[in-house]
N, C-alpha and C positions, 0 to 999 in steps of 0.2 A: 812866409817864407817857403817857396816849393822846393823840396830837395830834388836835384837832377841827376841820374846816373849815365854815363855813356859808355853804350855798346858798343865798341869797333873806334878804336882809337887809330884810324888811317887818316889818308887824306883827308876827306869830310871831315870826320870826326876830329881832327886836330886843327884843321884851318878853319872852319864852318861853324860846325855846332857847338862844339864846347866852349870856343871863345865866345860866340854869341851870346849864349845861356849864362854864361859867367859874368856879361856885362850888365844881366840883367839885373834890376834893385831889388825882385820879387824871387832871385832865384839862387842857389846856392848848391855846388856839384858837390855830391858826398860821395860817389865811388867811380870808377873807371873798369871796364870790362873788355876783354881783349884775349884770343885765342892764343895770341904771341905773348910770352910774358912778356920779352922786351918792350912791346908798344904798351901795354896793359903799366908797367911799372913807369913809363916814360909819363905816361897821363898822369898817374896817380902821384907822381915827383912834380910834375906841373904845379897839380891844382892842391897838394897834400891832404890826399883822401887815400883810403885804401885803395887795393887792384884784386881784380879777379879774374881767372882764368873762365869761369862757370857762370852762366846766368843767373840757374838756378840758386847756385848757392847766393850769390850775391843779392838776391831778390828775398831769400829766407832770412839774412841774416841783417839788410839795411832797409832802415826806413827809409822809401822813396815813393814821392809823387808822380815826377814825371822822366820818363825815358827816352832818350835821344839814341834811336838805333841807325847810324850813317854804315850799315855792312853794304857788302856786295848782294846784288838782286837775286841770286841763287841762294841766298841766306835768309834772306828779310821773312819770309812765311814762317818760320817756324818760332823765331825770336818776337818778332809781334804778338801770335797768339800766345805764348807764352805770357805777355805783359800784358795783354787784353787781358787774359784769364784770371790774372791776380790786380784787377782793377785797376790800374796804371795808366794815365794819359800818354799816349805814344805820340812821338813826334820820328818819322822816316824819311828813306828817300826815295825817290822813283825810278823806276816803274814798279808797283807793290809786287809783281811777280814777272821773273823773263828766265827761263829753263837754257835758252839760246844764246842770250847777253841783251841788254837793255836795247838794244836798235833793230832785233829780229823778233818783235811779240806775235805771238800768234793766237789764232783761238780756243788752241789748247790752254793756255794760259790764264785764260780768263774765269775757268771753275776757283780756283784759289784765290785770287782778288774778290771774287763774291763771297768766298768762305769767312775772309777777314770782316769784310761786312758784316756778316753773319755775328760773328762774335762781338762787334765793336757794339752790335745794335744791343747785346744782351747788358751792357755795362755803362753806367753813368761819367762815361770820361770822355777824354776828348782827342780825337784822333788826325793828326796833322801831317801834311807832307808837303816835303820842301820843294815845292816851285818856285823858287826865289824871285822870278820876275815879278811876280804880285806886290813884291816889295821894292820895286822901282820908283822912281820919284816921275819919271817919263810916263811909265802904264798907269800909275796913280793919277796923272794928271787925265790921261786920255780915257781913262775910266767916266771920271766926272764930266769930261764932256760930250763921252755918248749916252750916259745917264741923261744927261739934261734934257734930252730929245731934240735939241736945235738942229741937228742934223738929220733928222728922220728915221724911219726903222732903214736896218740893213738891207743893202743890195747885193753886195759882194765883199766877201774879205779874204786877201791875200797875203800870205805868210812867206816867206823862206828862211831858210837858217843853216847855219854850219851843224855837223853830224853832235857837235855836244849839246847842242840845244835842243834837239828834235822833242824830246819829252816834253820840255818847257813849253815848245810851240804849240804841241799839241792841246795841251789844257789852256793856255793861253787864247788859243783858236777856239774852242768851247768856249771861254769865259765872257769875251768879247763878243763872239758871235751867235751864241745860244747852241741849245742842243742839235747834235748831227744826226742824220734821217741815212746816209747812204754815203758811199765813197767806192769811185775806181780807179785803182794806184797801178802804178809800172815802179819796177828799181832796176838797176843793173845788175850784173853777175852778183857782186858782191855785198847787194844794196848798201853802197858805199852813196848812192843818190837815189834817190826816190822821191814821187811825185805823185800826188792825191786830189784827184777833182771832188769836191766835196756837195752834199744838197744838205741845206739845213731843213730842221722840220716847218720853221717859219715861211720856208718858200725860197730862202736867198740862197746864193750858190757862192763857193770858194774854189781856192785852190792851195793846197798846204806842197812846199818844197823842200826836200833838205839835200845838201851835197858837202861831202866830207872837205871838199877843194873850195868851201867858198869862208873869206877870211872876215866877212860879217859874220858875227854872231847870230844877230838874227834883224826882222822887219816886218812890221806890219801895215797895211794898208786896208785900212777901214772905210768902206764906202756906204756912207747911207743917200734916202731919194733926194736930199736938200744939201749934202756937203761931205768931206771926207776928213778922215783922222789920221795920221801914221804916227808910228814909232819906229825910230832910227838905233836900234843897236841898243847894247848896256850902256846907260847913261846918255845916250844922245839926245838929238832933238825930237820931241815929239811938236807935232804942228797939226791944225784944223784949218780946215777951208771951207766957206759958203762956196755952194753953187751960184748965188744970184748976186752975191758983191764982190766975189774973189777976193775977201780979204781975210788974210793970212793971222793966226795967232800963234805964237811960238812961248813953247817954254823951253829955254837954256838958249837963247840965240846964239851963244859961242859954239855951240856943237857938240859939246863934250864935257862931260863933268872931269872932278877929279881922278885919278887912277884908282883910287879906294875905293871908289863907287862899287865894285864889285862884289869886295867883302861886305859892305854896307847892307848890300842887298840881303844877305843873311840875317846880318843884325836885325834890321828891318823885320824882316820876314819873322824869324822867332820869335822876337819882340811882341808882334802881333797874336802870334800863337797862344804867349803867357798872357798877354792881355785878354784874349777873350776867354782863358780859362778863371781869370780873377773875376771877371766880368760877366760871366754867364752867356757870352752871345756865341753865336756861330763864326767859324773861321773859313775863308773863302776857299784856301786850299787845304779841305778836308779831306775824311775818307772816299765820301762821295766825289769830291775829284780827281781822287785816283783812280778810282773804279773807273770814272767815263773817260778818263785818258786809257786805263787799260781796254775796254768797250773798242774805242774809236782805232786804237793801234794795231788791236788785234785785229778790225774788220779791212785796213789797211793791209795787213799783214797776208790775210786771207785773200783779200783781192790779187795781191801780187802773184800768189800762187796758183790763184784759180783762174787768174785772168779775165774773170766778169766781174760786175758793181757786185760790191756786199751791204747790206742791210746792218747799221748797227742796231744791236740785240741791247736796251739798256733793261736793268734788273732793277726791279721797285722804280720806275719813271718817276713816280711822283716825289722821289728823295732827289736831294742834290739841287745846287746853287749857282745861276749865271747873273750876270747884271739885269740880265732882261728879266727873271723871276722874284724881282724882290716887290 
């Protein structure tokens, strides 16, 4: 049984992290910590555990295996470092660091993210990032189709999303497309809308687009040499089509799943994180995925600010996993 502490009992901690860990048969929540006593007490009362206002005091007193850290991006670095240094498995939100806010990542944010990776590598613990789209049934189906090689190597990858899915979409863009070599990006004045042309290390190309005015949460179109695969939104349809036969394959022909699917994403994603710890296998959305997201998004931010193409500098490029590196 893994003993889990929740650090940060705001919306994400209350609605996503804590319920998902509590549902896992191999986990038990043993403490809740928040800087505001009201929130800490609420979480503690819900799970009938002690509450803390200071993470060091909690770590000193409680026996803890996994620490979930769904706090704001400005506060993640110190808390993640504390828990890694104490040899705790860590599951946190994305982006790893963002001094100016999660939708305005710049090159200056990357060194702290790399410092997290350096600390993680010193310890034999799991480091997971809440890129919840990994848990979606439609995404899992699309990954299997792409992995099969039936539609050949990637030629073009297109993705568009609403502002709330921007971090997710960059992670999945890399995961489905491979490592990114260079970006050239533009944004409007407030960075409410932005777009980037992308060149992959494989030679494939793609586009990333985000708009705060887009109702659709996200859409991917993966175009291979022999066919294409598309994913339509959270819980939406995923389909694949061969260039030769024009025969379509669908997941969920009704076009959408139950409305609870959004929360099920987090349940499935966190369950996979725990199962990976238990079974000693890699987790897709690990610290490397968090770092690669930061490096790509920081390059996009750098290109927006300079008006020039920017190469994506990867720290320890031999590490990290995409579906094409297995």
